[in-house]
N, CA, C and O of each residue as an XYZ file, in Angstrom:
468
protein
N     -20.929    -57.695    -54.749
C     -20.853    -56.813    -55.591
C     -21.395    -57.178    -56.952
O     -21.613    -58.332    -57.320
N     -21.604    -56.006    -57.713
C     -22.070    -56.272    -59.173
C     -20.943    -56.231    -59.779
O     -20.228    -55.232    -59.701
N     -20.535    -57.518    -60.618
C     -19.728    -56.957    -61.570
C     -19.889    -57.050    -63.046
O     -20.194    -58.141    -63.528
N     -19.730    -56.103    -63.744
C     -20.247    -56.558    -65.438
C     -19.579    -57.204    -66.012
O     -18.411    -57.422    -65.690
N     -20.204    -57.721    -67.105
C     -19.421    -58.749    -68.069
C     -18.158    -58.179    -69.085
O     -18.072    -57.165    -69.777
N     -17.461    -59.032    -68.902
C     -16.122    -58.595    -69.357
C     -16.038    -57.999    -70.599
O     -16.562    -58.667    -71.491
N     -15.390    -56.628    -71.042
C     -15.379    -56.253    -72.136
C     -15.114    -56.489    -73.236
O     -14.144    -57.238    -73.122
N     -15.365    -56.331    -74.571
C     -15.013    -57.081    -75.849
C     -13.903    -55.929    -76.827
O     -13.949    -54.709    -76.668
N     -13.248    -56.408    -77.513
C     -12.924    -55.646    -78.458
C     -11.426    -56.235    -78.488
O     -11.072    -57.379    -78.201
N     -10.718    -55.254    -78.871
C      -9.381    -55.447    -79.531
C      -8.487    -54.488    -78.737
O      -7.265    -54.466    -78.883
N      -9.061    -53.812    -78.011
C      -7.913    -52.839    -77.113
C      -8.267    -51.820    -77.526
O      -7.529    -50.985    -77.004
N      -9.325    -51.084    -78.495
C      -9.790    -49.676    -78.831
C     -11.195    -49.334    -78.375
O     -11.635    -48.194    -78.230
N     -12.061    -50.866    -78.098
C     -13.185    -51.001    -77.586
C     -13.766    -50.502    -76.530
O     -14.967    -50.556    -76.267
N     -12.901    -50.000    -75.896
C     -13.211    -48.954    -74.692
C     -13.980    -47.408    -75.333
O     -14.994    -46.806    -74.980
N     -13.436    -47.268    -75.909
C     -13.280    -45.681    -76.939
C     -14.218    -45.844    -77.595
O     -14.988    -44.888    -77.506
N     -14.691    -46.942    -78.510
C     -15.714    -47.369    -79.399
C     -17.022    -47.972    -79.428
O     -17.877    -48.224    -80.278
N     -16.820    -48.147    -77.856
C     -18.196    -49.147    -77.725
C     -18.877    -48.477    -76.259
O     -18.135    -48.545    -75.279
N     -19.883    -48.005    -76.112
C     -20.213    -47.418    -75.139
C     -20.706    -48.317    -74.070
O     -20.933    -47.883    -72.941
N     -20.897    -49.696    -74.431
C     -21.634    -50.734    -73.663
C     -20.233    -50.665    -72.629
O     -20.252    -50.457    -71.415
N     -19.203    -50.870    -73.368
C     -17.793    -51.027    -72.421
C     -17.860    -49.623    -71.490
O     -17.734    -49.560    -70.267
N     -18.050    -48.727    -72.254
C     -18.104    -47.392    -70.862
C     -18.726    -47.946    -70.123
O     -18.303    -48.677    -69.227
N     -19.837    -47.691    -70.372
C     -20.720    -48.072    -69.054
C     -20.668    -49.456    -68.254
O     -21.324    -49.606    -67.223
N     -19.779    -50.550    -68.834
C     -19.573    -51.428    -68.119
C     -18.421    -51.056    -66.780
O     -18.326    -51.292    -65.575
N     -17.654    -50.331    -67.855
C     -16.548    -49.558    -66.673
C     -17.217    -48.535    -65.652
O     -16.722    -48.597    -64.526
N     -18.106    -47.728    -65.791
C     -18.831    -47.300    -64.597
C     -19.390    -47.992    -63.732
O     -19.351    -47.868    -62.508
N     -19.929    -48.747    -64.370
C     -20.521    -50.065    -63.206
C     -19.616    -50.839    -62.762
O     -19.993    -51.638    -61.903
N     -18.753    -50.862    -63.005
C     -17.615    -51.900    -62.347
C     -16.938    -50.725    -61.380
O     -17.126    -50.930    -60.181
N     -16.399    -49.873    -61.614
C     -15.775    -48.302    -60.745
C     -16.838    -48.128    -59.182
O     -16.563    -48.012    -57.988
N     -18.256    -48.193    -60.054
C     -18.965    -48.178    -58.924
C     -19.345    -48.611    -57.719
O     -19.655    -48.116    -56.635
N     -19.182    -50.239    -58.460
C     -19.265    -51.228    -57.858
C     -17.897    -51.472    -56.368
O     -18.005    -51.667    -55.157
N     -16.822    -51.334    -57.238
C     -15.568    -51.270    -56.489
C     -15.811    -50.088    -55.238
O     -15.495    -50.321    -54.071
N     -16.382    -48.879    -55.658
C     -16.362    -48.096    -54.446
C     -17.500    -48.093    -53.785
O     -17.732    -47.151    -53.027
N     -18.441    -49.154    -53.942
C     -19.149    -49.523    -52.783
C     -18.790    -50.621    -51.899
O     -19.299    -50.714    -50.782
N     -17.746    -51.649    -52.441
C     -17.248    -52.260    -51.797
C     -16.026    -51.846    -50.751
O     -15.814    -52.585    -49.790
N     -15.197    -50.611    -50.963
C     -14.303    -49.803    -50.142
C     -14.376    -48.342    -49.726
O     -13.487    -47.543    -49.432
N     -15.735    -48.225    -49.789
C     -16.064    -46.835    -49.205
C     -15.693    -46.637    -47.896
O     -15.427    -45.452    -47.696
N     -15.546    -47.481    -46.727
C     -15.301    -47.080    -45.647
C     -13.968    -48.065    -45.302
O     -13.953    -48.685    -44.238
N     -12.773    -48.179    -46.330
C     -11.936    -48.687    -46.183
C     -10.738    -47.802    -45.762
O     -10.263    -47.018    -46.584
N     -10.174    -47.910    -44.361
C      -9.311    -47.001    -44.139
C      -7.872    -47.349    -45.060
O      -6.999    -46.503    -44.862
N      -7.578    -48.173    -45.786
C      -6.500    -48.392    -46.168
C      -6.240    -48.136    -47.573
O      -5.156    -48.236    -48.147
N      -7.741    -47.676    -48.226
C      -7.468    -47.366    -49.814
C      -7.847    -45.741    -49.399
O      -8.627    -45.138    -48.663
N      -6.653    -45.430    -50.470
C      -6.190    -43.854    -50.465
C      -7.206    -43.343    -51.558
O      -7.833    -42.290    -51.438
N      -7.286    -44.038    -52.436
C      -7.815    -43.924    -53.766
C      -8.476    -44.320    -55.150
O      -7.823    -45.342    -55.356
N      -9.009    -44.253    -55.834
C      -8.766    -44.645    -57.095
C      -8.544    -44.067    -58.263
O      -9.358    -43.224    -58.640
N      -7.170    -44.454    -59.258
C      -6.841    -44.690    -60.168
C      -8.063    -44.748    -61.382
O      -8.325    -45.895    -61.742
N      -8.711    -43.833    -61.942
C      -9.934    -44.470    -63.053
C      -9.760    -45.024    -64.046
O     -10.568    -45.867    -64.435
N      -8.408    -44.637    -64.896
C      -8.273    -45.270    -65.734
C      -6.357    -45.117    -66.097
O      -5.829    -44.029    -66.326
N      -5.698    -46.267    -66.075
C      -4.250    -45.990    -66.056
C      -4.133    -45.699    -67.817
O      -4.695    -46.046    -68.855
N      -2.921    -44.759    -67.319
C      -2.702    -44.149    -69.181
C      -3.855    -44.056    -70.112
O      -3.660    -44.647    -71.174
N      -4.691    -43.628    -70.024
C      -5.968    -43.429    -70.839
C      -5.671    -42.968    -72.245
O      -5.264    -41.807    -72.299
N      -5.795    -43.699    -73.565
C      -5.115    -43.776    -74.723
C      -6.289    -43.542    -75.762
O      -6.306    -44.356    -76.685
N      -7.451    -42.390    -75.770
C      -8.756    -42.991    -76.827
C      -8.246    -42.663    -77.975
O      -7.270    -41.976    -78.274
N      -9.147    -43.326    -78.688
C      -8.888    -43.300    -79.976
C      -9.299    -42.224    -81.125
O     -10.242    -41.509    -80.787
N      -8.804    -41.994    -82.327
C      -9.550    -40.858    -82.888
C      -9.916    -41.521    -84.331
O      -9.045    -41.898    -85.114
N     -11.798    -41.649    -84.674
C     -12.001    -41.656    -85.692
C     -11.896    -40.945    -86.399
O     -11.836    -39.738    -86.167
N     -11.808    -41.767    -88.101
C     -11.442    -40.500    -89.078
C     -12.122    -39.179    -89.446
O     -11.808    -38.329    -90.280
N     -13.581    -39.282    -88.215
C     -14.354    -38.391    -88.298
C     -13.846    -37.218    -87.462
O     -14.220    -36.046    -87.508
N     -13.038    -37.705    -86.790
C     -13.190    -36.653    -85.270
C     -12.045    -36.189    -85.300
O     -11.033    -36.732    -85.745
N     -12.244    -34.359    -84.452
C     -10.764    -33.725    -84.482
C      -9.919    -34.544    -83.186
O     -10.250    -35.583    -82.615
N      -8.998    -33.878    -83.011
C      -8.293    -34.178    -82.158
C      -8.952    -33.798    -80.375
O      -8.850    -34.416    -79.315
N      -9.426    -32.876    -80.645
C     -10.339    -32.676    -79.361
C     -11.217    -33.267    -79.022
O     -11.532    -33.356    -77.835
N     -11.982    -33.949    -80.186
C     -13.170    -34.543    -79.738
C     -12.833    -36.214    -79.314
O     -13.507    -37.067    -78.737
N     -11.722    -36.215    -79.786
C     -11.126    -37.599    -79.197
C     -10.484    -37.274    -77.959
O     -10.609    -38.084    -77.040
N      -9.858    -36.290    -77.786
C      -9.300    -36.277    -76.067
C     -10.707    -36.037    -75.397
O     -10.817    -36.699    -74.365
N     -11.832    -35.260    -75.705
C     -13.082    -35.094    -74.850
C     -13.586    -36.573    -74.607
O     -14.415    -36.683    -73.704
N     -13.244    -37.642    -75.222
C     -13.728    -39.081    -75.091
C     -13.300    -39.147    -73.694
O     -14.245    -39.358    -72.934
N     -12.003    -39.013    -73.048
C     -11.220    -39.579    -72.216
C     -12.239    -38.364    -70.693
O     -12.752    -38.691    -69.623
N     -12.118    -37.189    -71.302
C     -12.757    -36.234    -70.026
C     -14.649    -36.456    -69.647
O     -15.338    -36.350    -68.632
N     -14.890    -36.783    -71.003
C     -16.333    -37.436    -70.696
C     -16.471    -38.892    -69.825
O     -17.242    -39.020    -68.873
N     -15.639    -39.886    -70.298
C     -15.602    -41.040    -69.326
C     -15.254    -40.776    -67.855
O     -15.920    -41.188    -66.906
N     -14.216    -40.093    -67.781
C     -13.570    -39.787    -66.567
C     -15.022    -39.353    -65.571
O     -15.432    -39.962    -64.583
N     -15.611    -38.095    -66.212
C     -16.566    -37.378    -65.586
C     -17.681    -38.280    -65.122
O     -18.268    -38.093    -64.056
N     -17.984    -39.368    -66.041
C     -18.647    -40.694    -65.700
C     -18.600    -41.526    -64.708
O     -19.455    -41.980    -63.948
N     -17.330    -41.682    -64.837
C     -16.506    -42.899    -64.053
C     -16.815    -42.113    -62.077
O     -17.307    -42.636    -61.077
N     -16.285    -40.847    -62.302
C     -16.004    -40.275    -61.127
C     -17.677    -40.012    -60.475
O     -17.854    -40.099    -59.260
N     -18.508    -39.781    -61.151
C     -20.043    -39.465    -60.888
C     -20.333    -40.819    -60.388
O     -20.793    -40.737    -59.250
N     -20.241    -42.038    -60.804
C     -20.220    -43.368    -60.401
C     -19.415    -43.709    -58.792
O     -19.655    -44.431    -57.825
N     -18.510    -42.870    -59.132
C     -17.580    -43.311    -57.513
C     -18.473    -42.679    -56.653
O     -19.126    -43.213    -55.756
N     -18.458    -41.127    -57.088
C     -18.868    -40.298    -55.867
C     -20.557    -40.318    -55.354
O     -21.057    -39.564    -54.520
N     -21.178    -41.308    -56.047
C     -22.621    -41.418    -55.613
C     -22.496    -42.325    -54.930
O     -23.605    -42.792    -54.669
N     -21.287    -43.141    -54.229
C     -21.355    -43.912    -53.169
C     -20.411    -43.960    -52.317
O     -20.410    -44.615    -51.274
N     -19.202    -42.964    -52.908
C     -17.990    -42.746    -52.088
C     -17.401    -41.326    -52.026
O     -16.798    -40.912    -53.017
N     -17.503    -40.706    -51.158
C     -17.400    -39.244    -51.306
C     -16.183    -39.004    -50.231
O     -16.127    -37.934    -49.624
N     -15.216    -40.030    -50.019
C     -14.263    -39.844    -48.830
C     -12.835    -40.308    -49.493
O     -11.828    -40.180    -48.798
N     -12.728    -40.805    -50.721
C     -11.297    -41.207    -51.483
C     -11.273    -40.459    -52.605
O     -12.276    -40.017    -53.166
N      -9.853    -40.262    -53.041
C      -9.283    -39.531    -54.017
C      -9.515    -40.219    -55.472
O      -9.639    -41.390    -55.830
N      -9.517    -39.413    -55.910
C      -9.992    -39.665    -57.773
C      -8.373    -39.609    -58.295
O      -7.629    -38.665    -58.027
N      -8.031    -40.615    -58.969
C      -6.757    -40.022    -59.439
C      -6.825    -39.832    -60.972
O      -6.602    -40.900    -61.544
N      -7.004    -39.061    -61.602
C      -7.003    -38.738    -63.015
C      -5.585    -38.520    -63.976
O      -5.028    -37.423    -63.945
N      -5.111    -39.486    -64.717
C      -4.107    -39.339    -65.574
C      -4.215    -38.685    -66.802
O      -5.304    -38.674    -67.377
N      -3.220    -38.131    -67.290
C      -2.961    -37.297    -68.194
C      -3.286    -38.442    -69.911
O      -3.149    -39.665    -69.890
N      -3.591    -37.864    -70.841
C      -3.953    -38.424    -72.072
C      -2.354    -37.850    -72.801
O      -2.016    -36.675    -72.947
N      -1.592    -39.043    -73.159
C      -0.565    -38.389    -73.502
C       0.183    -39.694    -74.702
O       1.307    -39.703    -75.204
N      -0.891    -40.626    -74.851
C      -0.236    -41.454    -76.092
C      -0.815    -41.086    -77.790
O      -0.433    -41.653    -78.813
N      -1.991    -39.798    -77.664
C      -2.033    -39.764    -79.068
C      -2.150    -38.684    -79.444
O      -2.538    -37.720    -78.785
N      -1.737    -38.719    -80.869
C      -1.375    -37.381    -81.662
C      -0.370    -36.318    -80.781
O      -0.537    -35.101    -80.696
N       0.503    -36.957    -80.276
C       1.691    -36.371    -79.267
C       1.132    -34.918    -78.492
O       1.509    -33.746    -78.490
N       0.180    -35.578    -77.937
C      -0.870    -34.554    -76.869
C       0.034    -35.515    -75.869
O       0.483    -36.656    -75.758
N      -0.039    -34.008    -75.115
C       0.231    -34.077    -73.120
C      -0.438    -33.416    -72.739
O      -1.083    -32.528    -73.297
N      -0.371    -33.945    -71.058
C      -1.318    -33.139    -70.465
C      -3.205    -33.393    -70.530
O      -3.772    -34.140    -71.328
N      -3.593    -32.906    -69.918
C      -5.412    -32.999    -69.579
C      -6.120    -31.597    -69.411
O      -5.371    -30.888    -68.739
N      -7.046    -31.055    -69.692
C      -7.865    -29.804    -69.409
C      -8.207    -30.140    -68.456
O      -8.064    -31.350    -68.285
N      -8.858    -29.329    -67.256
C      -9.273    -30.036    -66.184
C     -11.348    -30.000    -66.502
O     -12.076    -29.035    -66.734
N     -11.633    -31.273    -66.383
C     -12.905    -31.457    -67.032
C     -13.960    -31.285    -65.653
O     -13.361    -30.754    -64.718
N     -15.003    -31.533    -65.430
C     -15.929    -30.871    -64.500
C     -16.516    -32.026    -63.908
O     -17.542    -32.658    -64.159
N     -15.127    -32.210    -62.608
C     -15.405    -33.584    -61.874
C     -16.503    -33.326    -61.033
O     -16.965    -32.194    -60.888
N     -16.916    -34.277    -60.504
C     -18.015    -33.983    -59.428
C     -17.809    -34.155    -57.826
O     -18.472    -34.622    -56.900
N     -16.368    -33.448    -58.007
C     -15.524    -33.749    -56.285
C     -14.768    -32.473    -56.715
O     -14.714    -31.849    -57.775
N     -14.086    -32.285    -55.244
C     -12.871    -31.155    -55.170
C     -11.834    -32.181    -54.344
O     -10.863    -31.661    -53.795
N     -12.044    -33.778    -54.236
C     -11.176    -34.275    -54.118
C     -10.845    -35.024    -55.033
O     -11.472    -36.028    -55.369
N      -9.263    -34.392    -55.807
C      -9.295    -35.435    -56.762
C      -7.388    -34.981    -56.809
O      -6.883    -34.114    -56.095
N      -6.717    -35.743    -57.723
C      -5.596    -35.514    -57.892
C      -5.084    -35.431    -59.560
O      -4.970    -36.450    -60.240
N      -4.882    -34.437    -59.939
C      -5.157    -34.056    -61.543
C      -3.176    -33.993    -61.778
O      -2.343    -33.132    -61.491
N      -3.088    -35.228    -62.360
C      -1.600    -35.403    -62.864
C      -1.143    -35.050    -64.452
O      -1.530    -35.585    -65.491
N      -0.390    -34.195    -64.299
C      -0.230    -33.457    -65.974
C       1.057    -34.458    -65.930
O       1.558    -35.042    -64.969
N       1.502    -34.447    -67.644
C       2.152    -35.223    -68.148
C       3.706    -34.986    -67.615
O       3.884    -33.883    -67.099
N       4.562    -35.643    -67.655
C       6.138    -35.706    -66.938
C       6.603    -35.288    -68.037
O       7.814    -35.110    -68.167
């Protein structure tokens, strides 16, 4: 299994450094390659409680779209090797008092889209 180098940053680097996003896509693709035929795995939770940051020059929607774009990239990586397991997509609920997601164009019909509680 190919494991990317450790991400760097202070917790915000996933949303501000494209290299960290690329590493996460690579990591999920490697995990899916390893477990694609494993019947005890029900699915993959793309990112637990995603919380993208809004840079000063961004609108709220642009910040929220960071999650949709990253989730779509991760899903595409997973689906390139595993079309059998469920993708769990969590809502963005910790920024700007926003809750819920909008449905993004995921490369799959097999996913669980959870809205906020």
